[in-house]
VMD Tcl script that builds the backbone (N, CA, C; Angstrom):
set m [mol new atoms 513]
animate dup $m
set s [atomselect $m all]
$s set {name element resname resid chain x y z} {
  {N N UNK 1 A 230.304 146.785 114.280}
  {CA C UNK 1 A 229.862 145.581 113.629}
  {C C UNK 1 A 228.703 145.927 112.686}
  {N N UNK 2 A 228.805 145.525 111.390}
  {CA C UNK 2 A 227.790 145.810 110.385}
  {C C UNK 2 A 226.940 144.573 110.139}
  {N N UNK 3 A 225.602 144.788 110.141}
  {CA C UNK 3 A 224.683 143.668 109.877}
  {C C UNK 3 A 224.455 143.548 108.372}
  {N N UNK 4 A 224.381 142.333 107.899}
  {CA C UNK 4 A 224.060 142.075 106.508}
  {C C UNK 4 A 222.787 141.241 106.478}
  {N N UNK 5 A 221.869 141.575 105.526}
  {CA C UNK 5 A 220.631 140.811 105.392}
  {C C UNK 5 A 219.424 141.611 105.830}
  {N N UNK 6 A 218.288 140.962 105.813}
  {CA C UNK 6 A 217.015 141.592 106.162}
  {C C UNK 6 A 216.505 141.016 107.464}
  {N N UNK 7 A 215.757 141.817 108.169}
  {CA C UNK 7 A 215.126 141.314 109.391}
  {C C UNK 7 A 213.872 140.553 109.001}
  {N N UNK 8 A 213.378 139.768 109.923}
  {CA C UNK 8 A 212.163 138.988 109.696}
  {C C UNK 8 A 210.989 139.919 109.405}
  {N N UNK 9 A 210.888 141.009 110.077}
  {CA C UNK 9 A 209.798 141.966 109.870}
  {C C UNK 9 A 209.830 142.530 108.451}
  {N N UNK 10 A 211.013 142.872 107.956}
  {CA C UNK 10 A 211.120 143.407 106.596}
  {C C UNK 10 A 210.685 142.370 105.554}
  {N N UNK 11 A 211.070 141.145 105.754}
  {CA C UNK 11 A 210.688 140.077 104.825}
  {C C UNK 11 A 209.180 139.863 104.857}
  {N N UNK 12 A 208.574 139.838 106.039}
  {CA C UNK 12 A 207.130 139.638 106.159}
  {C C UNK 12 A 206.345 140.787 105.531}
  {N N UNK 13 A 206.794 142.003 105.721}
  {CA C UNK 13 A 206.111 143.163 105.118}
  {C C UNK 13 A 206.196 143.081 103.590}
  {N N UNK 14 A 207.357 142.730 103.071}
  {CA C UNK 14 A 207.530 142.604 101.625}
  {C C UNK 14 A 206.621 141.512 101.063}
  {N N UNK 15 A 206.563 140.373 101.726}
  {CA C UNK 15 A 205.700 139.279 101.277}
  {C C UNK 15 A 204.222 139.674 101.335}
  {N N UNK 16 A 203.833 140.417 102.337}
  {CA C UNK 16 A 202.447 140.881 102.460}
  {C C UNK 16 A 202.082 141.814 101.307}
  {N N UNK 17 A 202.968 142.755 101.002}
  {CA C UNK 17 A 202.720 143.681 99.895}
  {C C UNK 17 A 202.615 142.918 98.578}
  {N N UNK 18 A 203.519 141.981 98.346}
  {CA C UNK 18 A 203.472 141.170 97.123}
  {C C UNK 18 A 202.176 140.351 97.051}
  {N N UNK 19 A 201.747 139.829 98.171}
  {CA C UNK 19 A 200.501 139.060 98.218}
  {C C UNK 19 A 199.286 139.898 97.876}
  {N N UNK 20 A 199.233 141.122 98.376}
  {CA C UNK 20 A 198.110 142.019 98.080}
  {C C UNK 20 A 198.107 142.391 96.596}
  {N N UNK 21 A 199.265 142.721 96.058}
  {CA C UNK 21 A 199.358 143.064 94.640}
  {C C UNK 21 A 198.931 141.877 93.778}
  {N N UNK 22 A 199.383 140.686 94.107}
  {CA C UNK 22 A 199.008 139.489 93.353}
  {C C UNK 22 A 197.509 139.220 93.457}
  {N N UNK 23 A 196.938 139.389 94.640}
  {CA C UNK 23 A 195.504 139.155 94.830}
  {C C UNK 23 A 194.666 140.113 93.992}
  {N N UNK 24 A 195.155 141.307 93.774}
  {CA C UNK 24 A 194.440 142.273 92.955}
  {C C UNK 24 A 194.660 142.048 91.463}
  {N N UNK 25 A 195.846 141.646 91.067}
  {CA C UNK 25 A 196.196 141.545 89.653}
  {C C UNK 25 A 195.777 140.226 89.005}
  {N N UNK 26 A 195.897 139.124 89.697}
  {CA C UNK 26 A 195.661 137.810 89.093}
  {C C UNK 26 A 194.234 137.653 88.563}
  {N N UNK 27 A 193.172 138.008 89.296}
  {CA C UNK 27 A 191.821 137.868 88.725}
  {C C UNK 27 A 191.616 138.683 87.447}
  {N N UNK 28 A 192.164 139.881 87.401}
  {CA C UNK 28 A 192.034 140.711 86.204}
  {C C UNK 28 A 192.757 140.075 85.016}
  {N N UNK 29 A 193.907 139.509 85.260}
  {CA C UNK 29 A 194.672 138.852 84.197}
  {C C UNK 29 A 193.933 137.620 83.694}
  {N N UNK 30 A 193.426 136.808 84.612}
  {CA C UNK 30 A 192.693 135.609 84.219}
  {C C UNK 30 A 191.431 135.958 83.433}
  {N N UNK 31 A 190.708 136.995 83.848}
  {CA C UNK 31 A 189.507 137.422 83.141}
  {C C UNK 31 A 189.854 137.897 81.732}
  {N N UNK 32 A 190.937 138.626 81.605}
  {CA C UNK 32 A 191.377 139.116 80.305}
  {C C UNK 32 A 191.740 137.958 79.378}
  {N N UNK 33 A 192.417 136.967 79.901}
  {CA C UNK 33 A 192.797 135.795 79.107}
  {C C UNK 33 A 191.546 135.022 78.690}
  {N N UNK 34 A 190.592 134.851 79.596}
  {CA C UNK 34 A 189.348 134.151 79.278}
  {C C UNK 34 A 188.555 134.870 78.206}
  {N N UNK 35 A 188.452 136.183 78.313}
  {CA C UNK 35 A 187.734 136.981 77.313}
  {C C UNK 35 A 188.399 136.849 75.951}
  {N N UNK 36 A 189.699 136.929 75.905}
  {CA C UNK 36 A 190.429 136.792 74.641}
  {C C UNK 36 A 190.201 135.408 74.036}
  {N N UNK 37 A 190.152 134.402 74.881}
  {CA C UNK 37 A 189.930 133.033 74.405}
  {C C UNK 37 A 188.532 132.895 73.798}
  {N N UNK 38 A 187.516 133.457 74.453}
  {CA C UNK 38 A 186.159 133.407 73.908}
  {C C UNK 38 A 186.066 134.165 72.592}
  {N N UNK 39 A 186.672 135.347 72.517}
  {CA C UNK 39 A 186.644 136.125 71.275}
  {C C UNK 39 A 187.266 135.330 70.132}
  {N N UNK 40 A 188.386 134.712 70.402}
  {CA C UNK 40 A 189.060 133.917 69.385}
  {C C UNK 40 A 188.182 132.749 68.941}
  {N N UNK 41 A 187.517 132.111 69.886}
  {CA C UNK 41 A 186.650 130.977 69.561}
  {C C UNK 41 A 185.449 131.407 68.730}
  {N N UNK 42 A 184.897 132.583 69.012}
  {CA C UNK 42 A 183.758 133.091 68.233}
  {C C UNK 42 A 184.196 133.366 66.800}
  {N N UNK 43 A 185.354 133.949 66.640}
  {CA C UNK 43 A 185.867 134.205 65.294}
  {C C UNK 43 A 186.044 132.894 64.528}
  {N N UNK 44 A 186.563 131.899 65.222}
  {CA C UNK 44 A 186.764 130.597 64.594}
  {C C UNK 44 A 185.425 129.966 64.225}
  {N N UNK 45 A 184.438 130.045 65.115}
  {CA C UNK 45 A 183.120 129.468 64.835}
  {C C UNK 45 A 182.475 130.152 63.637}
  {N N UNK 46 A 182.575 131.470 63.572}
  {CA C UNK 46 A 182.017 132.215 62.444}
  {C C UNK 46 A 182.681 131.780 61.135}
  {N N UNK 47 A 183.979 131.688 61.152}
  {CA C UNK 47 A 184.708 131.264 59.951}
  {C C UNK 47 A 184.350 129.833 59.569}
  {N N UNK 48 A 184.197 128.960 60.550}
  {CA C UNK 48 A 183.856 127.563 60.293}
  {C C UNK 48 A 182.471 127.441 59.666}
  {N N UNK 49 A 181.486 128.157 60.226}
  {CA C UNK 49 A 180.130 128.116 59.664}
  {C C UNK 49 A 180.115 128.643 58.231}
  {N N UNK 50 A 180.779 129.757 58.003}
  {CA C UNK 50 A 180.786 130.331 56.657}
  {C C UNK 50 A 181.571 129.469 55.673}
  {N N UNK 51 A 182.624 128.839 56.138}
  {CA C UNK 51 A 183.374 127.913 55.275}
  {C C UNK 51 A 182.515 126.715 54.910}
  {N N UNK 52 A 181.736 126.220 55.863}
  {CA C UNK 52 A 180.853 125.084 55.597}
  {C C UNK 52 A 179.812 125.452 54.540}
  {N N UNK 53 A 179.272 126.654 54.626}
  {CA C UNK 53 A 178.282 127.105 53.638}
  {C C UNK 53 A 178.929 127.220 52.261}
  {N N UNK 54 A 180.098 127.821 52.202}
  {CA C UNK 54 A 180.781 127.987 50.913}
  {C C UNK 54 A 181.252 126.643 50.340}
  {N N UNK 55 A 181.732 125.758 51.202}
  {CA C UNK 55 A 182.165 124.443 50.743}
  {C C UNK 55 A 180.979 123.662 50.198}
  {N N UNK 56 A 179.835 123.782 50.870}
  {CA C UNK 56 A 178.616 123.110 50.372}
  {C C UNK 56 A 178.281 123.626 48.977}
  {N N UNK 57 A 178.378 124.926 48.791}
  {CA C UNK 57 A 178.079 125.517 47.493}
  {C C UNK 57 A 179.032 124.985 46.417}
  {N N UNK 58 A 180.309 124.899 46.746}
  {CA C UNK 58 A 181.280 124.378 45.782}
  {C C UNK 58 A 181.065 122.891 45.509}
  {N N UNK 59 A 180.739 122.158 46.563}
  {CA C UNK 59 A 180.597 120.705 46.455}
  {C C UNK 59 A 179.316 120.293 45.747}
  {N N UNK 60 A 178.210 120.956 46.075}
  {CA C UNK 60 A 176.907 120.529 45.564}
  {C C UNK 60 A 176.267 121.526 44.604}
  {N N UNK 61 A 176.774 122.745 44.586}
  {CA C UNK 61 A 176.155 123.767 43.760}
  {C C UNK 61 A 174.897 124.358 44.380}
  {N N UNK 62 A 174.630 124.019 45.656}
  {CA C UNK 62 A 173.415 124.489 46.317}
  {C C UNK 62 A 173.754 125.369 47.516}
  {N N UNK 63 A 172.903 126.346 47.723}
  {CA C UNK 63 A 173.009 127.180 48.917}
  {C C UNK 63 A 172.264 126.488 50.048}
  {N N UNK 64 A 172.081 127.181 51.159}
  {CA C UNK 64 A 171.347 126.632 52.290}
  {C C UNK 64 A 169.861 126.786 51.980}
  {N N UNK 65 A 169.311 125.777 51.293}
  {CA C UNK 65 A 167.899 125.787 50.913}
  {C C UNK 65 A 167.306 124.404 51.119}
  {N N UNK 66 A 165.986 124.337 51.000}
  {CA C UNK 66 A 165.312 123.054 51.114}
  {C C UNK 66 A 165.310 122.496 52.519}
  {N N UNK 67 A 165.336 123.362 53.496}
  {CA C UNK 67 A 165.389 122.940 54.889}
  {C C UNK 67 A 163.992 123.071 55.487}
  {N N UNK 68 A 163.432 121.947 55.920}
  {CA C UNK 68 A 162.067 122.004 56.463}
  {C C UNK 68 A 162.006 121.688 57.956}
  {N N UNK 69 A 163.151 121.349 58.557}
  {CA C UNK 69 A 163.159 121.049 59.989}
  {C C UNK 69 A 164.542 121.308 60.568}
  {N N UNK 70 A 164.622 121.303 61.890}
  {CA C UNK 70 A 165.915 121.479 62.555}
  {C C UNK 70 A 166.857 120.334 62.193}
  {N N UNK 71 A 166.307 119.135 62.080}
  {CA C UNK 71 A 167.109 117.976 61.701}
  {C C UNK 71 A 167.700 118.165 60.306}
  {N N UNK 72 A 166.889 118.657 59.360}
  {CA C UNK 72 A 167.390 118.917 58.008}
  {C C UNK 72 A 168.533 119.927 58.037}
  {N N UNK 73 A 168.360 120.964 58.842}
  {CA C UNK 73 A 169.389 122.001 58.940}
  {C C UNK 73 A 170.676 121.424 59.527}
  {N N UNK 74 A 170.561 120.641 60.589}
  {CA C UNK 74 A 171.744 120.018 61.194}
  {C C UNK 74 A 172.390 119.042 60.216}
  {N N UNK 75 A 171.584 118.255 59.524}
  {CA C UNK 75 A 172.127 117.300 58.554}
  {C C UNK 75 A 172.851 118.009 57.420}
  {N N UNK 76 A 172.325 119.156 57.027}
  {CA C UNK 76 A 172.925 119.928 55.947}
  {C C UNK 76 A 174.342 120.378 56.323}
  {N N UNK 77 A 174.535 120.741 57.576}
  {CA C UNK 77 A 175.841 121.227 58.031}
  {C C UNK 77 A 176.756 120.106 58.535}
  {N N UNK 78 A 176.184 118.985 58.910}
  {CA C UNK 78 A 176.945 117.921 59.573}
  {C C UNK 78 A 178.200 117.514 58.800}
  {N N UNK 79 A 178.047 117.249 57.536}
  {CA C UNK 79 A 179.189 116.783 56.746}
  {C C UNK 79 A 180.244 117.869 56.576}
  {N N UNK 80 A 179.814 119.086 56.292}
  {CA C UNK 80 A 180.762 120.155 56.017}
  {C C UNK 80 A 181.409 120.729 57.274}
  {N N UNK 81 A 180.856 120.429 58.441}
  {CA C UNK 81 A 181.482 120.834 59.698}
  {C C UNK 81 A 182.415 119.751 60.237}
  {N N UNK 82 A 182.511 118.632 59.528}
  {CA C UNK 82 A 183.315 117.493 59.998}
  {C C UNK 82 A 182.872 117.046 61.383}
  {N N UNK 83 A 181.609 116.761 61.506}
  {CA C UNK 83 A 181.041 116.364 62.786}
  {C C UNK 83 A 181.637 115.042 63.260}
  {N N UNK 84 A 181.899 114.982 64.566}
  {CA C UNK 84 A 182.373 113.718 65.132}
  {C C UNK 84 A 181.246 112.977 65.838}
  {N N UNK 85 A 180.207 113.719 66.240}
  {CA C UNK 85 A 179.030 113.082 66.828}
  {C C UNK 85 A 177.877 114.073 66.847}
  {N N UNK 86 A 176.700 113.548 67.109}
  {CA C UNK 86 A 175.508 114.383 67.193}
  {C C UNK 86 A 174.755 114.032 68.466}
  {N N UNK 87 A 173.865 114.933 68.860}
  {CA C UNK 87 A 172.971 114.663 69.984}
  {C C UNK 87 A 171.578 115.102 69.548}
  {N N UNK 88 A 170.639 114.213 69.686}
  {CA C UNK 88 A 169.289 114.528 69.245}
  {C C UNK 88 A 169.254 114.766 67.747}
  {N N UNK 89 A 168.311 115.564 67.325}
  {CA C UNK 89 A 168.163 115.837 65.894}
  {C C UNK 89 A 168.924 117.056 65.422}
  {N N UNK 90 A 169.365 117.921 66.368}
  {CA C UNK 90 A 169.863 119.213 65.908}
  {C C UNK 90 A 171.172 119.703 66.525}
  {N N UNK 91 A 171.878 118.872 67.283}
  {CA C UNK 91 A 173.141 119.301 67.881}
  {C C UNK 91 A 174.292 118.539 67.227}
  {N N UNK 92 A 175.276 119.291 66.750}
  {CA C UNK 92 A 176.430 118.720 66.067}
  {C C UNK 92 A 177.685 119.094 66.840}
  {N N UNK 93 A 178.537 118.103 67.114}
  {CA C UNK 93 A 179.814 118.327 67.793}
  {C C UNK 93 A 180.937 118.171 66.779}
  {N N UNK 94 A 181.933 119.057 66.866}
  {CA C UNK 94 A 183.043 119.018 65.925}
  {C C UNK 94 A 184.347 118.653 66.629}
  {N N UNK 95 A 185.371 118.409 65.835}
  {CA C UNK 95 A 186.661 117.979 66.382}
  {C C UNK 95 A 187.329 119.036 67.242}
  {N N UNK 96 A 186.941 120.301 67.082}
  {CA C UNK 96 A 187.541 121.368 67.880}
  {C C UNK 96 A 186.778 121.607 69.187}
  {N N UNK 97 A 185.969 120.639 69.603}
  {CA C UNK 97 A 185.220 120.661 70.871}
  {C C UNK 97 A 184.109 121.695 70.916}
  {N N UNK 98 A 183.674 122.182 69.773}
  {CA C UNK 98 A 182.539 123.104 69.739}
  {C C UNK 98 A 181.266 122.316 69.460}
  {N N UNK 99 A 180.147 122.883 69.909}
  {CA C UNK 99 A 178.865 122.287 69.552}
  {C C UNK 99 A 178.020 123.343 68.858}
  {N N UNK 100 A 177.247 122.891 67.896}
  {CA C UNK 100 A 176.378 123.755 67.108}
  {C C UNK 100 A 174.952 123.235 67.262}
  {N N UNK 101 A 174.084 124.052 67.856}
  {CA C UNK 101 A 172.681 123.675 68.021}
  {C C UNK 101 A 171.880 124.429 66.974}
  {N N UNK 102 A 171.354 123.687 66.004}
  {CA C UNK 102 A 170.625 124.292 64.897}
  {C C UNK 102 A 169.151 124.405 65.245}
  {N N UNK 103 A 168.596 125.580 64.983}
  {CA C UNK 103 A 167.198 125.860 65.303}
  {C C UNK 103 A 166.515 126.458 64.077}
  {N N UNK 104 A 165.277 126.084 63.878}
  {CA C UNK 104 A 164.489 126.681 62.810}
  {C C UNK 104 A 164.608 125.938 61.499}
  {N N UNK 105 A 163.969 126.521 60.489}
  {CA C UNK 105 A 163.967 125.942 59.150}
  {C C UNK 105 A 163.616 127.046 58.154}
  {N N UNK 106 A 163.500 126.675 56.884}
  {CA C UNK 106 A 163.188 127.631 55.821}
  {C C UNK 106 A 164.190 128.789 55.776}
  {N N UNK 107 A 165.457 128.443 55.659}
  {CA C UNK 107 A 166.518 129.457 55.657}
  {C C UNK 107 A 166.369 130.442 54.515}
  {N N UNK 108 A 165.787 129.997 53.419}
  {CA C UNK 108 A 165.648 130.905 52.285}
  {C C UNK 108 A 164.689 132.060 52.569}
  {N N UNK 109 A 163.906 131.957 53.655}
  {CA C UNK 109 A 162.997 133.056 53.996}
  {C C UNK 109 A 163.656 134.097 54.882}
  {N N UNK 110 A 164.874 133.838 55.328}
  {CA C UNK 110 A 165.572 134.804 56.175}
  {C C UNK 110 A 165.990 135.993 55.328}
  {N N UNK 111 A 165.401 137.115 55.619}
  {CA C UNK 111 A 165.681 138.349 54.893}
  {C C UNK 111 A 167.043 138.879 55.337}
  {N N UNK 112 A 167.816 139.321 54.382}
  {CA C UNK 112 A 169.134 139.865 54.698}
  {C C UNK 112 A 169.018 141.060 55.637}
  {N N UNK 113 A 167.942 141.827 55.509}
  {CA C UNK 113 A 167.770 143.013 56.353}
  {C C UNK 113 A 167.406 142.653 57.790}
  {N N UNK 114 A 166.803 141.495 57.992}
  {CA C UNK 114 A 166.389 141.095 59.336}
  {C C UNK 114 A 167.284 139.980 59.840}
  {N N UNK 115 A 168.308 140.367 60.541}
  {CA C UNK 115 A 169.228 139.369 61.080}
  {C C UNK 115 A 169.144 139.335 62.599}
  {N N UNK 116 A 167.964 139.633 63.114}
  {CA C UNK 116 A 167.757 139.554 64.551}
  {C C UNK 116 A 167.487 138.098 64.921}
  {N N UNK 117 A 167.745 137.760 66.155}
  {CA C UNK 117 A 167.533 136.392 66.623}
  {C C UNK 117 A 166.062 136.004 66.498}
  {N N UNK 118 A 165.173 136.896 66.900}
  {CA C UNK 118 A 163.749 136.599 66.884}
  {C C UNK 118 A 163.173 136.607 65.471}
  {N N UNK 119 A 163.766 137.384 64.572}
  {CA C UNK 119 A 163.200 137.555 63.243}
  {C C UNK 119 A 163.696 136.573 62.202}
  {N N UNK 120 A 164.667 135.772 62.513}
  {CA C UNK 120 A 165.229 134.882 61.495}
  {C C UNK 120 A 164.617 133.492 61.578}
  {N N UNK 121 A 164.576 132.838 60.435}
  {CA C UNK 121 A 163.999 131.496 60.368}
  {C C UNK 121 A 165.022 130.421 60.718}
  {N N UNK 122 A 166.280 130.651 60.389}
  {CA C UNK 122 A 167.328 129.667 60.659}
  {C C UNK 122 A 168.368 130.278 61.591}
  {N N UNK 123 A 168.618 129.564 62.682}
  {CA C UNK 123 A 169.545 130.074 63.688}
  {C C UNK 123 A 170.428 128.933 64.189}
  {N N UNK 124 A 171.534 129.335 64.772}
  {CA C UNK 124 A 172.418 128.347 65.385}
  {C C UNK 124 A 173.030 128.961 66.638}
  {N N UNK 125 A 173.058 128.165 67.700}
  {CA C UNK 125 A 173.758 128.558 68.922}
  {C C UNK 125 A 175.073 127.800 68.920}
  {N N UNK 126 A 176.160 128.546 68.950}
  {CA C UNK 126 A 177.483 127.934 68.970}
  {C C UNK 126 A 177.993 127.967 70.401}
  {N N UNK 127 A 178.299 126.797 70.931}
  {CA C UNK 127 A 178.911 126.702 72.255}
  {C C UNK 127 A 180.386 126.415 72.023}
  {N N UNK 128 A 181.216 127.404 72.293}
  {CA C UNK 128 A 182.625 127.317 71.902}
  {C C UNK 128 A 183.430 126.293 72.685}
  {N N UNK 129 A 182.869 125.778 73.773}
  {CA C UNK 129 A 183.580 124.723 74.504}
  {C C UNK 129 A 182.696 123.496 74.720}
  {N N UNK 130 A 181.783 123.278 73.807}
  {CA C UNK 130 A 180.935 122.086 73.866}
  {C C UNK 130 A 180.082 122.046 75.110}
  {N N UNK 131 A 180.069 120.900 75.776}
  {CA C UNK 131 A 179.234 120.727 76.965}
  {C C UNK 131 A 179.883 121.249 78.243}
  {N N UNK 132 A 181.132 121.702 78.167}
  {CA C UNK 132 A 181.787 122.258 79.352}
  {C C UNK 132 A 181.131 123.573 79.742}
  {N N UNK 133 A 181.174 123.898 81.033}
  {CA C UNK 133 A 180.544 125.108 81.543}
  {C C UNK 133 A 181.208 126.368 81.046}
  {N N UNK 134 A 180.584 127.492 81.269}
  {CA C UNK 134 A 179.393 127.723 82.078}
  {C C UNK 134 A 178.078 127.481 81.346}
  {N N UNK 135 A 178.121 127.193 80.025}
  {CA C UNK 135 A 176.911 126.968 79.227}
  {C C UNK 135 A 175.912 128.102 79.410}
  {N N UNK 136 A 176.412 129.312 79.234}
  {CA C UNK 136 A 175.590 130.510 79.331}
  {C C UNK 136 A 175.694 131.312 78.052}
  {N N UNK 137 A 174.578 131.853 77.651}
  {CA C UNK 137 A 174.552 132.697 76.465}
  {C C UNK 137 A 175.154 134.056 76.788}
  {N N UNK 138 A 175.897 134.578 75.853}
  {CA C UNK 138 A 176.452 135.916 76.024}
  {C C UNK 138 A 175.334 136.931 75.829}
  {N N UNK 139 A 175.178 137.796 76.806}
  {CA C UNK 139 A 174.141 138.819 76.744}
  {C C UNK 139 A 174.627 140.052 77.483}
  {N N UNK 140 A 173.737 140.963 77.789}
  {CA C UNK 140 A 174.130 142.213 78.437}
  {C C UNK 140 A 174.812 141.989 79.788}
  {N N UNK 141 A 174.345 140.996 80.544}
  {CA C UNK 141 A 174.924 140.752 81.866}
  {C C UNK 141 A 176.184 139.902 81.797}
  {N N UNK 142 A 176.231 138.994 80.849}
  {CA C UNK 142 A 177.357 138.073 80.711}
  {C C UNK 142 A 178.012 138.316 79.357}
  {N N UNK 143 A 178.821 139.353 79.294}
  {CA C UNK 143 A 179.362 139.802 78.012}
  {C C UNK 143 A 180.025 138.678 77.221}
  {N N UNK 144 A 180.970 138.003 77.769}
  {CA C UNK 144 A 181.643 136.945 77.038}
  {C C UNK 144 A 181.536 135.645 77.824}
  {N N UNK 145 A 180.609 134.832 77.409}
  {CA C UNK 145 A 180.439 133.492 77.965}
  {C C UNK 145 A 180.760 132.504 76.856}
  {N N UNK 146 A 180.191 131.316 76.909}
  {CA C UNK 146 A 180.591 130.320 75.924}
  {C C UNK 146 A 179.556 130.022 74.842}
  {N N UNK 147 A 178.395 130.667 74.871}
  {CA C UNK 147 A 177.395 130.426 73.829}
  {C C UNK 147 A 177.102 131.715 73.069}
  {N N UNK 148 A 177.097 131.597 71.736}
  {CA C UNK 148 A 176.896 132.750 70.864}
  {C C UNK 148 A 175.848 132.422 69.814}
  {N N UNK 149 A 175.076 133.433 69.432}
  {CA C UNK 149 A 173.960 133.251 68.505}
  {C C UNK 149 A 174.306 133.764 67.108}
  {N N UNK 150 A 174.055 132.904 66.127}
  {CA C UNK 150 A 174.256 133.255 64.734}
  {C C UNK 150 A 172.969 133.046 63.956}
  {N N UNK 151 A 172.784 133.858 62.927}
  {CA C UNK 151 A 171.650 133.744 62.014}
  {C C UNK 151 A 172.187 133.169 60.712}
  {N N UNK 152 A 171.462 132.206 60.153}
  {CA C UNK 152 A 171.880 131.579 58.900}
  {C C UNK 152 A 170.948 132.053 57.789}
  {N N UNK 153 A 171.545 132.600 56.738}
  {CA C UNK 153 A 170.787 132.960 55.547}
  {C C UNK 153 A 171.127 131.936 54.469}
  {N N UNK 154 A 170.645 132.138 53.279}
  {CA C UNK 154 A 170.925 131.165 52.227}
  {C C UNK 154 A 172.396 131.081 51.868}
  {N N UNK 155 A 173.155 132.164 52.109}
  {CA C UNK 155 A 174.553 132.124 51.676}
  {C C UNK 155 A 175.586 132.535 52.717}
  {N N UNK 156 A 175.170 132.759 53.971}
  {CA C UNK 156 A 176.170 133.038 55.005}
  {C C UNK 156 A 175.593 132.858 56.407}
  {N N UNK 157 A 176.493 132.888 57.363}
  {CA C UNK 157 A 176.117 132.834 58.784}
  {C C UNK 157 A 176.719 134.069 59.431}
  {N N UNK 158 A 175.863 134.852 60.068}
  {CA C UNK 158 A 176.315 136.099 60.685}
  {C C UNK 158 A 175.837 136.139 62.131}
  {N N UNK 159 A 176.555 136.855 62.981}
  {CA C UNK 159 A 176.078 136.996 64.352}
  {C C UNK 159 A 174.707 137.667 64.364}
  {N N UNK 160 A 173.840 137.212 65.234}
  {CA C UNK 160 A 172.529 137.848 65.364}
  {C C UNK 160 A 172.749 139.302 65.754}
  {N N UNK 161 A 171.961 140.189 65.169}
  {CA C UNK 161 A 172.109 141.611 65.456}
  {C C UNK 161 A 172.006 141.875 66.951}
  {N N UNK 162 A 172.898 142.705 67.447}
  {CA C UNK 162 A 172.888 143.068 68.849}
  {C C UNK 162 A 173.476 142.015 69.774}
  {N N UNK 163 A 173.996 140.923 69.210}
  {CA C UNK 163 A 174.550 139.876 70.061}
  {C C UNK 163 A 176.010 140.162 70.377}
  {N N UNK 164 A 176.508 139.497 71.374}
  {CA C UNK 164 A 177.908 139.676 71.736}
  {C C UNK 164 A 178.840 138.960 70.771}
  {N N UNK 165 A 178.292 138.094 69.915}
  {CA C UNK 165 A 179.132 137.503 68.875}
  {C C UNK 165 A 179.602 138.606 67.935}
  {N N UNK 166 A 178.707 139.560 67.645}
  {CA C UNK 166 A 179.086 140.696 66.808}
  {C C UNK 166 A 180.210 141.461 67.465}
  {N N UNK 167 A 180.081 141.721 68.737}
  {CA C UNK 167 A 181.112 142.458 69.476}
  {C C UNK 167 A 182.437 141.709 69.460}
  {N N UNK 168 A 182.394 140.397 69.608}
  {CA C UNK 168 A 183.610 139.602 69.620}
  {C C UNK 168 A 184.312 139.648 68.271}
  {N N UNK 169 A 183.534 139.729 67.189}
  {CA C UNK 169 A 184.135 139.743 65.864}
  {C C UNK 169 A 184.781 141.076 65.505}
  {N N UNK 170 A 184.280 142.167 66.104}
  {CA C UNK 170 A 184.831 143.468 65.730}
  {C C UNK 170 A 185.847 144.004 66.732}
  {N N UNK 171 A 185.921 143.460 67.910}
  {CA C UNK 171 A 186.878 143.959 68.913}
  {C C UNK 171 A 188.233 143.323 68.716}
}
mol reanalyze $m
mol bondsrecalc $m
mol representation Tube
mol addrep $m
């Protein structure tokens, strides 16, 4: 008499092995997908900021100048970013669920050679998922989180030197 099929022990061992493999693989896959999503969002934010600057130039003939406060800086970008709402004087929310927190003033004093976060006069923190968590800045410990730092000069927005936004744009 020939038996056909698997024993209960064989099925349980197979399921256990599959469970261990899944437990090891799924977190790595999810982390990879999350990192790719953040990188894509940073690229989009960079393009959006630079498009807003260029559109302003085409529309008004002016670069990012005449900014004396954070409110002025946010107001300058509000229209060209297609803002759907604001919070306080310097936070702008867009239709793609990103938020832009504008900091500083006197953008025309930002030297092209000094694009560090501490050395620039005009800065923006882009939160690629708005108010949703983790609301952490990307840094050495948290390589790809949801907040990225950009420096605004009179004619462009670039990732702050040494920031993970730079890494996201080149990887």
